[in-house]
mmCIF file of the N, C-alpha and C atoms, coordinates in Angstrom:
data_MODEL
# 
_entry.id   MODEL 
# 
loop_
_atom_site.group_PDB 
_atom_site.id 
_atom_site.type_symbol 
_atom_site.label_atom_id 
_atom_site.label_alt_id 
_atom_site.label_comp_id 
_atom_site.label_asym_id 
_atom_site.label_entity_id 
_atom_site.label_seq_id 
_atom_site.pdbx_PDB_ins_code 
_atom_site.Cartn_x 
_atom_site.Cartn_y 
_atom_site.Cartn_z 
_atom_site.occupancy 
_atom_site.B_iso_or_equiv 
_atom_site.pdbx_formal_charge 
_atom_site.auth_seq_id 
_atom_site.auth_comp_id 
_atom_site.auth_asym_id 
_atom_site.auth_atom_id 
_atom_site.pdbx_PDB_model_num 
ATOM 1   N N  . MET A 1 1  ? -14.147 -26.141 39.121  1.00 0.00 ? 1  MET A N  1 
ATOM 2   C CA . MET A 1 1  ? -13.170 -26.902 38.379  1.00 0.00 ? 1  MET A CA 1 
ATOM 3   C C  . MET A 1 1  ? -13.320 -26.651 36.879  1.00 0.00 ? 1  MET A C  1 
ATOM 4   N N  . GLU A 1 2  ? -14.549 -26.690 36.378  1.00 0.00 ? 2  GLU A N  1 
ATOM 5   C CA . GLU A 1 2  ? -14.773 -26.464 34.957  1.00 0.00 ? 2  GLU A CA 1 
ATOM 6   C C  . GLU A 1 2  ? -14.415 -25.034 34.561  1.00 0.00 ? 2  GLU A C  1 
ATOM 7   N N  . ARG A 1 3  ? -14.667 -24.112 35.468  1.00 0.00 ? 3  ARG A N  1 
ATOM 8   C CA . ARG A 1 3  ? -14.368 -22.714 35.176  1.00 0.00 ? 3  ARG A CA 1 
ATOM 9   C C  . ARG A 1 3  ? -12.860 -22.505 35.035  1.00 0.00 ? 3  ARG A C  1 
ATOM 10  N N  . ARG A 1 4  ? -12.065 -23.123 35.879  1.00 0.00 ? 4  ARG A N  1 
ATOM 11  C CA . ARG A 1 4  ? -10.606 -23.009 35.790  1.00 0.00 ? 4  ARG A CA 1 
ATOM 12  C C  . ARG A 1 4  ? -10.085 -23.638 34.502  1.00 0.00 ? 4  ARG A C  1 
ATOM 13  N N  . LEU A 1 5  ? -10.673 -24.753 34.132  1.00 0.00 ? 5  LEU A N  1 
ATOM 14  C CA . LEU A 1 5  ? -10.275 -25.416 32.895  1.00 0.00 ? 5  LEU A CA 1 
ATOM 15  C C  . LEU A 1 5  ? -10.585 -24.523 31.695  1.00 0.00 ? 5  LEU A C  1 
ATOM 16  N N  . MET A 1 6  ? -11.748 -23.901 31.699  1.00 0.00 ? 6  MET A N  1 
ATOM 17  C CA . MET A 1 6  ? -12.143 -23.021 30.600  1.00 0.00 ? 6  MET A CA 1 
ATOM 18  C C  . MET A 1 6  ? -11.218 -21.807 30.524  1.00 0.00 ? 6  MET A C  1 
ATOM 19  N N  . ILE A 1 7  ? -10.892 -21.223 31.674  1.00 0.00 ? 7  ILE A N  1 
ATOM 20  C CA . ILE A 1 7  ? -9.982  -20.073 31.696  1.00 0.00 ? 7  ILE A CA 1 
ATOM 21  C C  . ILE A 1 7  ? -8.607  -20.481 31.176  1.00 0.00 ? 7  ILE A C  1 
ATOM 22  N N  . GLY A 1 8  ? -8.143  -21.642 31.567  1.00 0.00 ? 8  GLY A N  1 
ATOM 23  C CA . GLY A 1 8  ? -6.847  -22.128 31.099  1.00 0.00 ? 8  GLY A CA 1 
ATOM 24  C C  . GLY A 1 8  ? -6.826  -22.349 29.591  1.00 0.00 ? 8  GLY A C  1 
ATOM 25  N N  . LEU A 1 9  ? -7.898  -22.903 29.049  1.00 0.00 ? 9  LEU A N  1 
ATOM 26  C CA . LEU A 1 9  ? -7.970  -23.117 27.609  1.00 0.00 ? 9  LEU A CA 1 
ATOM 27  C C  . LEU A 1 9  ? -8.018  -21.798 26.851  1.00 0.00 ? 9  LEU A C  1 
ATOM 28  N N  . VAL A 1 10 ? -8.750  -20.827 27.369  1.00 0.00 ? 10 VAL A N  1 
ATOM 29  C CA . VAL A 1 10 ? -8.826  -19.518 26.721  1.00 0.00 ? 10 VAL A CA 1 
ATOM 30  C C  . VAL A 1 10 ? -7.466  -18.840 26.743  1.00 0.00 ? 10 VAL A C  1 
ATOM 31  N N  . LEU A 1 11 ? -6.769  -18.900 27.875  1.00 0.00 ? 11 LEU A N  1 
ATOM 32  C CA . LEU A 1 11 ? -5.438  -18.288 27.955  1.00 0.00 ? 11 LEU A CA 1 
ATOM 33  C C  . LEU A 1 11 ? -4.457  -18.974 27.020  1.00 0.00 ? 11 LEU A C  1 
ATOM 34  N N  . ALA A 1 12 ? -4.518  -20.291 26.935  1.00 0.00 ? 12 ALA A N  1 
ATOM 35  C CA . ALA A 1 12 ? -3.632  -21.027 26.031  1.00 0.00 ? 12 ALA A CA 1 
ATOM 36  C C  . ALA A 1 12 ? -3.921  -20.653 24.572  1.00 0.00 ? 12 ALA A C  1 
ATOM 37  N N  . ALA A 1 13 ? -5.177  -20.502 24.227  1.00 0.00 ? 13 ALA A N  1 
ATOM 38  C CA . ALA A 1 13 ? -5.536  -20.125 22.862  1.00 0.00 ? 13 ALA A CA 1 
ATOM 39  C C  . ALA A 1 13 ? -5.048  -18.717 22.540  1.00 0.00 ? 13 ALA A C  1 
ATOM 40  N N  . LEU A 1 14 ? -5.171  -17.796 23.489  1.00 0.00 ? 14 LEU A N  1 
ATOM 41  C CA . LEU A 1 14 ? -4.710  -16.425 23.266  1.00 0.00 ? 14 LEU A CA 1 
ATOM 42  C C  . LEU A 1 14 ? -3.196  -16.364 23.106  1.00 0.00 ? 14 LEU A C  1 
ATOM 43  N N  . CYS A 1 15 ? -2.483  -17.121 23.916  1.00 0.00 ? 15 CYS A N  1 
ATOM 44  C CA . CYS A 1 15 ? -1.017  -17.140 23.809  1.00 0.00 ? 15 CYS A CA 1 
ATOM 45  C C  . CYS A 1 15 ? -0.586  -17.752 22.480  1.00 0.00 ? 15 CYS A C  1 
ATOM 46  N N  . GLY A 1 16 ? -1.246  -18.807 22.072  1.00 0.00 ? 16 GLY A N  1 
ATOM 47  C CA . GLY A 1 16 ? -0.910  -19.442 20.805  1.00 0.00 ? 16 GLY A CA 1 
ATOM 48  C C  . GLY A 1 16 ? -1.201  -18.539 19.629  1.00 0.00 ? 16 GLY A C  1 
ATOM 49  N N  . ALA A 1 17 ? -2.293  -17.820 19.660  1.00 0.00 ? 17 ALA A N  1 
ATOM 50  C CA . ALA A 1 17 ? -2.657  -16.920 18.564  1.00 0.00 ? 17 ALA A CA 1 
ATOM 51  C C  . ALA A 1 17 ? -1.702  -15.733 18.485  1.00 0.00 ? 17 ALA A C  1 
ATOM 52  N N  . SER A 1 18 ? -1.242  -15.252 19.620  1.00 0.00 ? 18 SER A N  1 
ATOM 53  C CA . SER A 1 18 ? -0.358  -14.091 19.602  1.00 0.00 ? 18 SER A CA 1 
ATOM 54  C C  . SER A 1 18 ? 1.018   -14.435 19.043  1.00 0.00 ? 18 SER A C  1 
ATOM 55  N N  . THR A 1 19 ? 1.484   -15.666 19.208  1.00 0.00 ? 19 THR A N  1 
ATOM 56  C CA . THR A 1 19 ? 2.790   -16.036 18.659  1.00 0.00 ? 19 THR A CA 1 
ATOM 57  C C  . THR A 1 19 ? 2.713   -16.218 17.153  1.00 0.00 ? 19 THR A C  1 
ATOM 58  N N  . LEU A 1 20 ? 1.567   -16.628 16.612  1.00 0.00 ? 20 LEU A N  1 
ATOM 59  C CA . LEU A 1 20 ? 1.433   -16.809 15.175  1.00 0.00 ? 20 LEU A CA 1 
ATOM 60  C C  . LEU A 1 20 ? 1.314   -15.479 14.449  1.00 0.00 ? 20 LEU A C  1 
ATOM 61  N N  . ALA A 1 21 ? 0.857   -14.451 15.128  1.00 0.00 ? 21 ALA A N  1 
ATOM 62  C CA . ALA A 1 21 ? 0.644   -13.162 14.483  1.00 0.00 ? 21 ALA A CA 1 
ATOM 63  C C  . ALA A 1 21 ? 1.950   -12.505 14.067  1.00 0.00 ? 21 ALA A C  1 
ATOM 64  N N  . HIS A 1 22 ? 3.066   -12.839 14.707  1.00 0.00 ? 22 HIS A N  1 
ATOM 65  C CA . HIS A 1 22 ? 4.336   -12.196 14.406  1.00 0.00 ? 22 HIS A CA 1 
ATOM 66  C C  . HIS A 1 22 ? 5.264   -13.094 13.592  1.00 0.00 ? 22 HIS A C  1 
ATOM 67  N N  . ALA A 1 23 ? 4.772   -14.197 13.111  1.00 0.00 ? 23 ALA A N  1 
ATOM 68  C CA . ALA A 1 23 ? 5.618   -15.117 12.357  1.00 0.00 ? 23 ALA A CA 1 
ATOM 69  C C  . ALA A 1 23 ? 5.906   -14.563 10.975  1.00 0.00 ? 23 ALA A C  1 
ATOM 70  N N  . ARG A 1 24 ? 7.137   -14.722 10.510  1.00 0.00 ? 24 ARG A N  1 
ATOM 71  C CA . ARG A 1 24 ? 7.547   -14.306 9.172   1.00 0.00 ? 24 ARG A CA 1 
ATOM 72  C C  . ARG A 1 24 ? 8.264   -15.471 8.506   1.00 0.00 ? 24 ARG A C  1 
ATOM 73  N N  . PRO A 1 25 ? 8.130   -15.591 7.206   1.00 0.00 ? 25 PRO A N  1 
ATOM 74  C CA . PRO A 1 25 ? 8.886   -16.641 6.528   1.00 0.00 ? 25 PRO A CA 1 
ATOM 75  C C  . PRO A 1 25 ? 10.375  -16.313 6.566   1.00 0.00 ? 25 PRO A C  1 
ATOM 76  N N  . PRO A 1 26 ? 11.218  -17.306 6.529   1.00 0.00 ? 26 PRO A N  1 
ATOM 77  C CA . PRO A 1 26 ? 12.660  -17.050 6.625   1.00 0.00 ? 26 PRO A CA 1 
ATOM 78  C C  . PRO A 1 26 ? 13.230  -16.339 5.412   1.00 0.00 ? 26 PRO A C  1 
ATOM 79  N N  . THR A 1 27 ? 12.468  -16.217 4.328   1.00 0.00 ? 27 THR A N  1 
ATOM 80  C CA . THR A 1 27 ? 12.989  -15.584 3.121   1.00 0.00 ? 27 THR A CA 1 
ATOM 81  C C  . THR A 1 27 ? 12.833  -14.075 3.127   1.00 0.00 ? 27 THR A C  1 
ATOM 82  N N  . VAL A 1 28 ? 12.169  -13.517 4.143   1.00 0.00 ? 28 VAL A N  1 
ATOM 83  C CA . VAL A 1 28 ? 11.972  -12.072 4.192   1.00 0.00 ? 28 VAL A CA 1 
ATOM 84  C C  . VAL A 1 28 ? 13.197  -11.445 4.856   1.00 0.00 ? 28 VAL A C  1 
ATOM 85  N N  . VAL A 1 29 ? 14.123  -10.990 4.017   1.00 0.00 ? 29 VAL A N  1 
ATOM 86  C CA . VAL A 1 29 ? 15.333  -10.327 4.508   1.00 0.00 ? 29 VAL A CA 1 
ATOM 87  C C  . VAL A 1 29 ? 15.644  -9.168  3.579   1.00 0.00 ? 29 VAL A C  1 
ATOM 88  N N  . ASN A 1 30 ? 16.416  -8.235  4.059   1.00 0.00 ? 30 ASN A N  1 
ATOM 89  C CA . ASN A 1 30 ? 16.845  -7.119  3.226   1.00 0.00 ? 30 ASN A CA 1 
ATOM 90  C C  . ASN A 1 30 ? 17.964  -7.598  2.310   1.00 0.00 ? 30 ASN A C  1 
ATOM 91  N N  . SER A 1 31 ? 17.831  -7.341  1.023   1.00 0.00 ? 31 SER A N  1 
ATOM 92  C CA . SER A 1 31 ? 18.836  -7.739  0.055   1.00 0.00 ? 31 SER A CA 1 
ATOM 93  C C  . SER A 1 31 ? 19.220  -6.518  -0.775  1.00 0.00 ? 31 SER A C  1 
ATOM 94  N N  . PRO A 1 32 ? 20.415  -5.964  -0.548  1.00 0.00 ? 32 PRO A N  1 
ATOM 95  C CA . PRO A 1 32 ? 20.804  -4.762  -1.292  1.00 0.00 ? 32 PRO A CA 1 
ATOM 96  C C  . PRO A 1 32 ? 20.871  -5.002  -2.804  1.00 0.00 ? 32 PRO A C  1 
ATOM 97  N N  . GLY A 1 33 ? 21.322  -6.172  -3.227  1.00 0.00 ? 33 GLY A N  1 
ATOM 98  C CA . GLY A 1 33 ? 21.409  -6.467  -4.657  1.00 0.00 ? 33 GLY A CA 1 
ATOM 99  C C  . GLY A 1 33 ? 20.041  -6.509  -5.307  1.00 0.00 ? 33 GLY A C  1 
ATOM 100 N N  . TYR A 1 34 ? 19.094  -7.152  -4.649  1.00 0.00 ? 34 TYR A N  1 
ATOM 101 C CA . TYR A 1 34 ? 17.736  -7.234  -5.192  1.00 0.00 ? 34 TYR A CA 1 
ATOM 102 C C  . TYR A 1 34 ? 17.103  -5.853  -5.248  1.00 0.00 ? 34 TYR A C  1 
ATOM 103 N N  . ASP A 1 35 ? 17.282  -5.077  -4.191  1.00 0.00 ? 35 ASP A N  1 
ATOM 104 C CA . ASP A 1 35 ? 16.716  -3.729  -4.158  1.00 0.00 ? 35 ASP A CA 1 
ATOM 105 C C  . ASP A 1 35 ? 17.298  -2.867  -5.274  1.00 0.00 ? 35 ASP A C  1 
ATOM 106 N N  . ARG A 1 36 ? 18.596  -2.995  -5.541  1.00 0.00 ? 36 ARG A N  1 
ATOM 107 C CA . ARG A 1 36 ? 19.232  -2.222  -6.598  1.00 0.00 ? 36 ARG A CA 1 
ATOM 108 C C  . ARG A 1 36 ? 18.687  -2.613  -7.965  1.00 0.00 ? 36 ARG A C  1 
ATOM 109 N N  . ARG A 1 37 ? 18.579  -3.923  -8.226  1.00 0.00 ? 37 ARG A N  1 
ATOM 110 C CA . ARG A 1 37 ? 18.042  -4.378  -9.513  1.00 0.00 ? 37 ARG A CA 1 
ATOM 111 C C  . ARG A 1 37 ? 16.591  -3.954  -9.689  1.00 0.00 ? 37 ARG A C  1 
ATOM 112 N N  . LEU A 1 38 ? 15.825  -4.013  -8.615  1.00 0.00 ? 38 LEU A N  1 
ATOM 113 C CA . LEU A 1 38 ? 14.432  -3.592  -8.674  1.00 0.00 ? 38 LEU A CA 1 
ATOM 114 C C  . LEU A 1 38 ? 14.331  -2.111  -9.001  1.00 0.00 ? 38 LEU A C  1 
ATOM 115 N N  . GLN A 1 39 ? 15.176  -1.310  -8.390  1.00 0.00 ? 39 GLN A N  1 
ATOM 116 C CA . GLN A 1 39 ? 15.168  0.122   -8.658  1.00 0.00 ? 39 GLN A CA 1 
ATOM 117 C C  . GLN A 1 39 ? 15.573  0.405   -10.099 1.00 0.00 ? 39 GLN A C  1 
ATOM 118 N N  . GLU A 1 40 ? 16.569  -0.327  -10.624 1.00 0.00 ? 40 GLU A N  1 
ATOM 119 C CA . GLU A 1 40 ? 16.991  -0.141  -12.007 1.00 0.00 ? 40 GLU A CA 1 
ATOM 120 C C  . GLU A 1 40 ? 15.878  -0.509  -12.976 1.00 0.00 ? 40 GLU A C  1 
ATOM 121 N N  . SER A 1 41 ? 15.192  -1.621  -12.716 1.00 0.00 ? 41 SER A N  1 
ATOM 122 C CA . SER A 1 41 ? 14.126  -2.043  -13.622 1.00 0.00 ? 41 SER A CA 1 
ATOM 123 C C  . SER A 1 41 ? 12.963  -1.061  -13.579 1.00 0.00 ? 41 SER A C  1 
ATOM 124 N N  . ARG A 1 42 ? 12.687  -0.510  -12.429 1.00 0.00 ? 42 ARG A N  1 
ATOM 125 C CA . ARG A 1 42 ? 11.610  0.484   -12.338 1.00 0.00 ? 42 ARG A CA 1 
ATOM 126 C C  . ARG A 1 42 ? 11.978  1.762   -13.074 1.00 0.00 ? 42 ARG A C  1 
ATOM 127 N N  . SER A 1 43 ? 13.248  2.156   -12.988 1.00 0.00 ? 43 SER A N  1 
ATOM 128 C CA . SER A 1 43 ? 13.661  3.362   -13.704 1.00 0.00 ? 43 SER A CA 1 
ATOM 129 C C  . SER A 1 43 ? 13.603  3.134   -15.208 1.00 0.00 ? 43 SER A C  1 
ATOM 130 N N  . GLN A 1 44 ? 13.894  1.924   -15.684 1.00 0.00 ? 44 GLN A N  1 
ATOM 131 C CA . GLN A 1 44 ? 13.779  1.615   -17.110 1.00 0.00 ? 44 GLN A CA 1 
ATOM 132 C C  . GLN A 1 44 ? 12.324  1.656   -17.548 1.00 0.00 ? 44 GLN A C  1 
ATOM 133 N N  . LEU A 1 45 ? 11.427  1.173   -16.707 1.00 0.00 ? 45 LEU A N  1 
ATOM 134 C CA . LEU A 1 45 ? 10.007  1.206   -17.040 1.00 0.00 ? 45 LEU A CA 1 
ATOM 135 C C  . LEU A 1 45 ? 9.497   2.637   -17.087 1.00 0.00 ? 45 LEU A C  1 
ATOM 136 N N  . ASP A 1 46 ? 9.973   3.474   -16.187 1.00 0.00 ? 46 ASP A N  1 
ATOM 137 C CA . ASP A 1 46 ? 9.543   4.869   -16.176 1.00 0.00 ? 46 ASP A CA 1 
ATOM 138 C C  . ASP A 1 46 ? 9.970   5.564   -17.460 1.00 0.00 ? 46 ASP A C  1 
ATOM 139 N N  . GLY A 1 47 ? 11.162  5.252   -17.961 1.00 0.00 ? 47 GLY A N  1 
ATOM 140 C CA . GLY A 1 47 ? 11.652  5.867   -19.195 1.00 0.00 ? 47 GLY A CA 1 
ATOM 141 C C  . GLY A 1 47 ? 10.858  5.412   -20.400 1.00 0.00 ? 47 GLY A C  1 
ATOM 142 N N  . SER A 1 48 ? 10.444  4.155   -20.433 1.00 0.00 ? 48 SER A N  1 
ATOM 143 C CA . SER A 1 48 ? 9.711   3.646   -21.591 1.00 0.00 ? 48 SER A CA 1 
ATOM 144 C C  . SER A 1 48 ? 8.253   4.064   -21.562 1.00 0.00 ? 48 SER A C  1 
ATOM 145 N N  . ALA A 1 49 ? 7.741   4.462   -20.414 1.00 0.00 ? 49 ALA A N  1 
ATOM 146 C CA . ALA A 1 49 ? 6.344   4.851   -20.301 1.00 0.00 ? 49 ALA A CA 1 
ATOM 147 C C  . ALA A 1 49 ? 6.101   6.228   -20.904 1.00 0.00 ? 49 ALA A C  1 
ATOM 148 N N  . THR A 1 50 ? 7.173   7.000   -21.138 1.00 0.00 ? 50 THR A N  1 
ATOM 149 C CA . THR A 1 50 ? 6.996   8.336   -21.687 1.00 0.00 ? 50 THR A CA 1 
ATOM 150 C C  . THR A 1 50 ? 6.799   8.306   -23.195 1.00 0.00 ? 50 THR A C  1 
ATOM 151 N N  . ALA A 1 51 ? 7.049   7.182   -23.855 1.00 0.00 ? 51 ALA A N  1 
ATOM 152 C CA . ALA A 1 51 ? 6.866   7.081   -25.300 1.00 0.00 ? 51 ALA A CA 1 
ATOM 153 C C  . ALA A 1 51 ? 5.373   7.144   -25.625 1.00 0.00 ? 51 ALA A C  1 
ATOM 154 N N  . ALA A 1 52 ? 5.072   7.700   -26.789 1.00 0.00 ? 52 ALA A N  1 
ATOM 155 C CA . ALA A 1 52 ? 3.671   7.831   -27.191 1.00 0.00 ? 52 ALA A CA 1 
ATOM 156 C C  . ALA A 1 52 ? 3.097   6.451   -27.505 1.00 0.00 ? 52 ALA A C  1 
ATOM 157 N N  . PRO A 1 53 ? 1.925   6.149   -27.004 1.00 0.00 ? 53 PRO A N  1 
ATOM 158 C CA . PRO A 1 53 ? 1.326   4.845   -27.285 1.00 0.00 ? 53 PRO A CA 1 
ATOM 159 C C  . PRO A 1 53 ? 0.892   4.753   -28.740 1.00 0.00 ? 53 PRO A C  1 
ATOM 160 N N  . VAL A 1 54 ? 1.020   3.584   -29.300 1.00 0.00 ? 54 VAL A N  1 
ATOM 161 C CA . VAL A 1 54 ? 0.648   3.355   -30.688 1.00 0.00 ? 54 VAL A CA 1 
ATOM 162 C C  . VAL A 1 54 ? -0.835  3.013   -30.736 1.00 0.00 ? 54 VAL A C  1 
ATOM 163 N N  . ASP A 1 55 ? -1.560  3.688   -31.629 1.00 0.00 ? 55 ASP A N  1 
ATOM 164 C CA . ASP A 1 55 ? -2.987  3.409   -31.778 1.00 0.00 ? 55 ASP A CA 1 
ATOM 165 C C  . ASP A 1 55 ? -3.165  2.162   -32.631 1.00 0.00 ? 55 ASP A C  1 
ATOM 166 N N  . VAL A 1 56 ? -3.725  1.151   -32.052 1.00 0.00 ? 56 VAL A N  1 
ATOM 167 C CA . VAL A 1 56 ? -3.977  -0.093  -32.756 1.00 0.00 ? 56 VAL A CA 1 
ATOM 168 C C  . VAL A 1 56 ? -5.429  -0.085  -33.203 1.00 0.00 ? 56 VAL A C  1 
ATOM 169 N N  . PRO A 1 57 ? -5.680  -0.342  -34.476 1.00 0.00 ? 57 PRO A N  1 
ATOM 170 C CA . PRO A 1 57 ? -7.073  -0.350  -34.918 1.00 0.00 ? 57 PRO A CA 1 
ATOM 171 C C  . PRO A 1 57 ? -7.842  -1.488  -34.253 1.00 0.00 ? 57 PRO A C  1 
ATOM 172 N N  . VAL A 1 58 ? -9.016  -1.142  -33.791 1.00 0.00 ? 58 VAL A N  1 
ATOM 173 C CA . VAL A 1 58 ? -9.833  -2.126  -33.097 1.00 0.00 ? 58 VAL A CA 1 
ATOM 174 C C  . VAL A 1 58 ? -10.920 -2.591  -34.046 1.00 0.00 ? 58 VAL A C  1 
ATOM 175 N N  . SER A 1 59 ? -11.002 -3.884  -34.252 1.00 0.00 ? 59 SER A N  1 
ATOM 176 C CA . SER A 1 59 ? -12.032 -4.401  -35.141 1.00 0.00 ? 59 SER A CA 1 
ATOM 177 C C  . SER A 1 59 ? -13.307 -4.642  -34.349 1.00 0.00 ? 59 SER A C  1 
ATOM 178 N N  . LYS A 1 60 ? -14.426 -4.429  -35.024 1.00 0.00 ? 60 LYS A N  1 
ATOM 179 C CA . LYS A 1 60 ? -15.703 -4.639  -34.381 1.00 0.00 ? 60 LYS A CA 1 
ATOM 180 C C  . LYS A 1 60 ? -15.962 -6.139  -34.275 1.00 0.00 ? 60 LYS A C  1 
ATOM 181 N N  . PRO A 1 61 ? -16.597 -6.577  -33.206 1.00 0.00 ? 61 PRO A N  1 
ATOM 182 C CA . PRO A 1 61 ? -16.895 -8.003  -33.086 1.00 0.00 ? 61 PRO A CA 1 
ATOM 183 C C  . PRO A 1 61 ? -17.891 -8.433  -34.161 1.00 0.00 ? 61 PRO A C  1 
ATOM 184 N N  . LYS A 1 62 ? -17.665 -9.612  -34.707 1.00 0.00 ? 62 LYS A N  1 
ATOM 185 C CA . LYS A 1 62 ? -18.553 -10.120 -35.739 1.00 0.00 ? 62 LYS A CA 1 
ATOM 186 C C  . LYS A 1 62 ? -19.832 -10.639 -35.089 1.00 0.00 ? 62 LYS A C  1 
ATOM 187 N N  . ARG A 1 63 ? -20.937 -10.291 -35.719 1.00 0.00 ? 63 ARG A N  1 
ATOM 188 C CA . ARG A 1 63 ? -22.217 -10.752 -35.202 1.00 0.00 ? 63 ARG A CA 1 
ATOM 189 C C  . ARG A 1 63 ? -22.739 -11.828 -36.123 1.00 0.00 ? 63 ARG A C  1 
ATOM 190 N N  . SER A 1 64 ? -23.199 -12.890 -35.552 1.00 0.00 ? 64 SER A N  1 
ATOM 191 C CA . SER A 1 64 ? -23.761 -13.968 -36.348 1.00 0.00 ? 64 SER A CA 1 
ATOM 192 C C  . SER A 1 64 ? -25.266 -14.030 -36.122 1.00 0.00 ? 64 SER A C  1 
ATOM 193 N N  . LYS A 1 65 ? -25.949 -14.532 -37.127 1.00 0.00 ? 65 LYS A N  1 
ATOM 194 C CA . LYS A 1 65 ? -27.400 -14.661 -36.998 1.00 0.00 ? 65 LYS A CA 1 
ATOM 195 C C  . LYS A 1 65 ? -27.721 -15.798 -36.065 1.00 0.00 ? 65 LYS A C  1 
ATOM 196 N N  . LYS A 1 66 ? -28.756 -15.611 -35.301 1.00 0.00 ? 66 LYS A N  1 
ATOM 197 C CA . LYS A 1 66 ? -29.191 -16.652 -34.390 1.00 0.00 ? 66 LYS A CA 1 
ATOM 198 C C  . LYS A 1 66 ? -29.790 -17.797 -35.182 1.00 0.00 ? 66 LYS A C  1 
ATOM 199 N N  . LYS A 1 67 ? -29.458 -18.987 -34.775 1.00 0.00 ? 67 LYS A N  1 
ATOM 200 C CA . LYS A 1 67 ? -30.010 -20.177 -35.432 1.00 0.00 ? 67 LYS A CA 1 
ATOM 201 C C  . LYS A 1 67 ? -31.442 -20.385 -34.933 1.00 0.00 ? 67 LYS A C  1 
ATOM 202 N N  . PRO A 1 68 ? -32.332 -20.775 -35.818 1.00 0.00 ? 68 PRO A N  1 
ATOM 203 C CA . PRO A 1 68 ? -33.712 -21.018 -35.370 1.00 0.00 ? 68 PRO A CA 1 
ATOM 204 C C  . PRO A 1 68 ? -33.793 -22.212 -34.418 1.00 0.00 ? 68 PRO A C  1 
ATOM 205 N N  . ALA A 1 69 ? -34.659 -22.108 -33.458 1.00 0.00 ? 69 ALA A N  1 
ATOM 206 C CA . ALA A 1 69 ? -34.823 -23.191 -32.477 1.00 0.00 ? 69 ALA A CA 1 
ATOM 207 C C  . ALA A 1 69 ? -35.540 -24.365 -33.136 1.00 0.00 ? 69 ALA A C  1 
ATOM 208 N N  . LYS A 1 70 ? -35.139 -25.540 -32.774 1.00 0.00 ? 70 LYS A N  1 
ATOM 209 C CA . LYS A 1 70 ? -35.771 -26.747 -33.338 1.00 0.00 ? 70 LYS A CA 1 
ATOM 210 C C  . LYS A 1 70 ? -36.941 -27.190 -32.518 1.00 0.00 ? 70 LYS A C  1 
# 
């Protein structure tokens, strides 16, 4: 009797886990407008990436003297 109960619980757990593995949120859909805008924005980024980067002077970190321990 206990063995059948254990087998039933294991099968129920496996079935429940397999249905959760394929779940998707309802917002995951193909959107031609979004895909087009995304492609346009990526092409704009690709064009701006070819510009020469500006060298910004880097300042050295200021070092302070350690305070004496009290």
